[in-house]
C-alpha positions, 0 to 999 in steps of 0.5 A: 223758650227762645225770646226775641231780642229785647225792645228796650232797656228797663232803666227808665224814668216814669216820665220816659216810661209813659212816652215809651208806652205811647210809642209801643202801643203802635206795635201791637198786632191785632190778628185772629189766632192761627188755631185753637189754643190748646196750652195757656200760660198763666202769669202773676207776681207777688212782692215781699213784705217790704215791697223791694223783692218780687217773684214771677211765675207762669203756669202752663194749663192744658185747656182740653185735659184741664191739667198743669203741664209746667211751671216756671218762676223767677225773683228779682229786685224791684227796680221801678217805683209804684206809679198807676198805669205803669205796672208793667215797668215793675212786674214785666222784667221778672215775667219775661225771665220766668218765660225764658225758663219755660221749655214748652211753647204756650199758644197764649199768655194770660196776665193778671193785669190789663192789656189794651184796656189801658189809658195809653193802650199798653197795659201789662199784657201788651208789653209782655206780649210784645216782648215775648212776641207771642199771643197775650191776653189782659184779665184784670180784676179791676177797671183801670179806665172806661165805662160799661154797664153791669153785665148779666148776673149769671155766669157768662153775662158780659158787656163791652168796655168803652174807653173814649168811644171805643170798645177795648175790652169785655167785661165778663162775669165768669162765676154767678155772684162774683165780680166780673173780670175785664178782658182785653188784648195783649198782642197777636190776637183779637178781642173775640179770641181773648174772651173765647180763650179766657172763658175756656179756661174758666173752672168755676172760679172767678179767675181763669184757671192758668192765672189762678194757679199762678197766683197760688204758686207765687203766694206759696213761693213768696213764703218759701223764698222771702 
């Protein structure tokens, strides 16, 4: 897959990374998807036991056919420390490299992490989406910031995720009895698109199938490669 020119280098201090997030957040585009998504690429990463290597993978999922059509992965050294709110500076470089290896063109990329539901409105899905310049969704398992009420207990129950008075995401229960997930836009879509695509990708598990399959893939590859 052909990618745009990189928007910055990854050799950043945590302080510089925070400033960069604030600057890049203004470049996120919120506009409706031009057509219904058919191929959704789910991305996830896994680290080795020492925490100095990681593997990133994409699983391209055909939403209508409920099948995997392609996978790609890349593994790299970890070059950025663990700092809350700066996850993308650890994980995004390998995810972007793995995306470069895809031969198919996904309609949307779903990240196991936050998008705009981030203290600086620039989570992993925003960072990756901006680098790829493709539609991206943040689909996280836990809250990073903001407030919300408890969504309905049945599958489909949802409520707003509000950060400083602004709705930046949707808290959705995708499976009865399971904890909800946190959906927000990454790039080139609106929140209604992000929620709709994520729901269409859910196959009875808590997480949408593209990212669930990506998690299974990186878990297996971690054992094989590390």
